[in-house]
C-alpha positions as CSV (number, residue, x, y, z in Angstrom):
1,M,73.9,102.2,127.7
2,E,71.6,103.4,130.1
3,F,68.2,101.6,131.9
4,G,64.9,102.9,131.3
5,G,61.6,102.5,133.0
6,K,60.3,99.2,134.0
7,F,59.6,98.0,130.6
8,S,61.8,100.4,128.4
9,C,65.6,100.9,127.6
10,S,67.5,103.7,126.3
11,I,70.4,104.7,124.3
12,D,71.9,108.2,123.7
13,G,68.6,109.8,124.8
14,R,66.5,107.5,122.6
15,S,63.6,105.2,123.8
16,F,63.0,101.5,123.3
17,S,60.4,99.3,124.2
18,Q,60.3,95.8,125.5
19,G,61.3,93.4,123.0
20,E,63.1,95.9,120.5
21,L,66.5,94.6,119.0
22,V,69.2,97.2,118.6
23,C,72.6,96.1,116.5
24,D,75.8,97.6,116.0
25,D,78.6,96.0,113.5
26,K,79.5,93.5,116.3
27,R,76.8,92.4,118.4
28,C,73.1,93.2,118.9
29,Y,71.0,94.1,122.0
30,R,67.6,93.2,122.9
31,C,65.7,95.4,125.8
32,E,64.3,92.7,128.5
33,G,62.6,94.0,131.4
34,G,64.1,97.5,131.3
35,E,67.7,95.7,130.8
36,W,69.9,95.4,127.5
37,K,70.7,91.9,127.2
38,G,73.6,91.0,124.8
39,R,73.1,88.7,121.7
40,F,75.8,87.6,119.2
41,I,75.1,89.0,115.6
42,D,75.2,85.3,114.5
43,D,72.4,84.1,117.2
44,V,70.1,87.0,115.7
45,Y,70.6,86.5,111.9
46,G,71.4,82.9,111.5
47,V,74.8,83.3,110.3
48,G,77.9,80.8,110.9
49,P,77.9,77.3,111.5
């Protein structure tokens, strides 16, 4: 993952704006202040105990 401008992030040449969420099969990442912050998929979708 690469860091974008002040309020944007990018992955594989695609730009994402502040607050956007991107998930794979194990984790999700939210663009916050130009950096990707990891989140567990359970926290995003409310799965689990």
